[in-house]
C-alpha positions as CSV (number, residue, x, y, z in Angstrom):
1,M,16.2,-14.4,34.4
2,K,14.5,-16.2,31.3
3,I,12.1,-14.3,31.5
4,F,14.0,-11.3,31.2
5,K,16.1,-12.2,28.4
6,T,13.5,-12.8,26.3
7,I,11.5,-10.0,27.2
8,F,15.0,-7.9,26.4
9,I,15.4,-9.9,23.2
10,V,11.9,-9.0,22.1
11,T,11.9,-5.7,22.6
12,I,15.3,-5.6,20.2
13,L,14.4,-7.0,17.2
14,L,10.6,-5.0,17.7
15,I,13.3,-2.0,17.5
16,S,15.6,-2.8,15.3
17,N,12.5,-3.9,12.3
18,G,11.1,-0.6,13.0
19,I,14.7,1.1,12.9
20,W,14.5,-1.6,9.8
21,A,11.2,-0.7,8.1
22,N,12.1,3.5,8.6
23,N,15.6,2.9,7.2
24,Y,13.6,1.2,4.4
25,Y,10.6,3.9,3.4
26,Y,13.5,6.7,4.0
27,S,15.6,5.5,1.2
28,Q,12.9,4.8,-1.2
29,I,11.0,8.0,-1.1
30,T,15.5,9.2,-1.2
31,N,15.6,7.1,-4.6
32,K,13.2,8.6,-6.2
33,I,14.6,11.9,-5.7
34,D,17.9,11.5,-6.7
35,L,15.7,10.5,-10.0
36,Y,14.8,14.0,-10.5
37,V,17.8,15.5,-9.7
38,D,19.7,12.4,-12.5
39,G,16.8,13.8,-14.6
40,W,17.6,17.1,-13.9
41,A,21.9,16.6,-15.2
42,A,20.3,14.2,-18.4
43,Q,18.8,17.4,-19.4
44,S,16.2,15.3,-19.6
45,G,12.2,16.6,-18.9
46,E,10.3,13.1,-19.3
47,D,13.8,12.0,-16.5
48,F,12.7,14.3,-13.8
49,A,9.6,13.0,-14.1
50,R,9.7,9.9,-13.3
51,P,9.3,10.1,-9.8
52,F,5.7,12.0,-9.8
53,S,2.8,9.8,-10.3
54,K,0.2,10.6,-13.6
55,N,-2.2,12.6,-12.2
56,S,0.3,14.6,-9.8
57,V,0.5,18.6,-9.6
58,F,3.7,20.7,-9.8
59,I,3.8,24.4,-8.8
60,N,6.8,26.0,-9.8
61,I,8.8,28.9,-8.2
62,F,6.3,31.3,-9.8
63,A,3.4,29.8,-8.8
64,T,2.4,28.7,-12.1
65,R,0.6,25.1,-12.2
66,F,1.4,22.3,-14.3
67,D,-1.1,19.1,-13.9
68,G,0.7,15.4,-14.9
69,K,3.3,14.3,-15.0
70,D,3.1,14.5,-19.2
71,A,2.8,18.6,-17.9
72,I,5.8,18.5,-15.7
73,A,8.0,17.0,-18.0
74,Q,7.2,18.9,-21.1
75,R,7.8,22.4,-19.2
76,H,11.0,20.9,-17.3
77,Q,11.9,20.2,-21.4
78,Q,11.4,23.7,-22.4
79,I,13.2,25.1,-19.4
80,F,16.7,22.6,-20.1
81,D,16.2,23.1,-23.4
82,T,17.0,27.6,-22.6
83,F,17.4,29.6,-19.1
84,L,18.2,26.1,-17.4
85,K,20.5,24.6,-20.2
86,G,23.4,22.8,-18.4
87,T,22.7,23.9,-15.0
88,E,23.0,20.7,-11.8
89,I,20.2,20.8,-8.9
90,E,22.2,20.0,-5.6
91,V,20.4,18.7,-3.0
92,I,21.8,20.0,0.3
93,R,18.9,18.6,2.6
94,T,16.3,16.3,2.6
95,D,13.4,15.9,5.9
96,I,10.8,13.1,5.5
97,K,8.3,13.4,8.0
98,K,5.9,10.1,7.6
99,I,2.1,10.7,8.0
100,S,0.4,7.9,7.7
101,K,1.8,4.3,6.3
102,K,1.0,5.6,2.9
103,V,1.4,9.3,3.1
104,A,4.9,11.1,3.4
105,I,5.5,15.1,3.5
106,V,9.0,15.9,2.4
107,Y,11.6,18.9,2.2
108,V,14.1,18.8,0.2
109,D,16.5,21.8,0.2
110,W,18.1,22.5,-2.9
111,T,20.6,24.9,-5.1
112,L,20.9,25.6,-8.4
113,N,24.4,25.6,-9.7
114,Y,26.6,26.1,-13.3
115,L,22.9,29.1,-13.9
116,T,24.8,32.2,-15.6
117,C,23.1,36.1,-14.4
118,I,23.0,37.9,-17.3
119,E,25.6,40.1,-16.5
120,G,28.2,36.4,-17.5
121,R,28.8,35.5,-13.5
122,P,27.4,32.5,-12.0
123,C,24.6,33.2,-9.8
124,P,23.8,29.9,-7.5
125,R,20.0,29.9,-7.0
126,N,18.6,28.7,-2.9
127,G,15.1,27.0,-2.8
128,T,12.6,24.2,-1.5
129,F,10.7,21.2,-3.2
130,T,8.1,20.4,-0.8
131,H,6.7,16.8,-2.2
132,V,4.0,14.9,-0.2
133,F,4.6,11.8,-1.6
134,K,2.3,8.5,-1.8
135,K,2.7,5.1,-1.1
136,K,0.4,2.9,-3.6
137,H,1.1,-0.9,-4.4
138,D,3.8,-0.7,-2.3
139,K,6.2,2.1,-4.6
140,W,5.9,5.6,-3.4
141,R,5.3,8.4,-6.1
142,I,5.4,11.8,-5.9
143,V,1.6,13.6,-6.2
144,S,2.1,17.4,-5.0
145,T,4.9,19.5,-5.7
146,Q,5.6,23.0,-4.5
147,N,9.2,24.9,-5.1
148,T,10.4,28.1,-3.5
149,H,12.7,29.5,-4.3
150,E,15.4,31.7,-2.0
151,N,15.3,35.4,-2.5
152,P,19.7,36.1,-3.8
């Protein structure tokens, strides 16, 4: 009976440690997503680009590629200052697929709110970010993003 109790306790500890580890990496990644959502809300390209690595790649909904964190920040500042001024991005769902201890593919379904169509009516947009996150020096960073726009 004592062996059974010991095995049971060890099993519970191992399971809870695995759950804690999964919750920990999940919260680290979702915190990075929150950073770019907050950057969008602040209409700051620099803040939007904070979770991206220095050499990251961002492909937008028009299939235009931006290489590097600085280019991502500059392009987002341009769109915040023009046609996406006053918009906010809302995360609808986040799906994290951990590939290894240091790599995760993350799907972020989003809605773009407060966008006004040419006719002056609201026209929210939906889409999905497909991110590749890489962990380096105990920090998760986005190394690649493909932004896909859902057809209206």
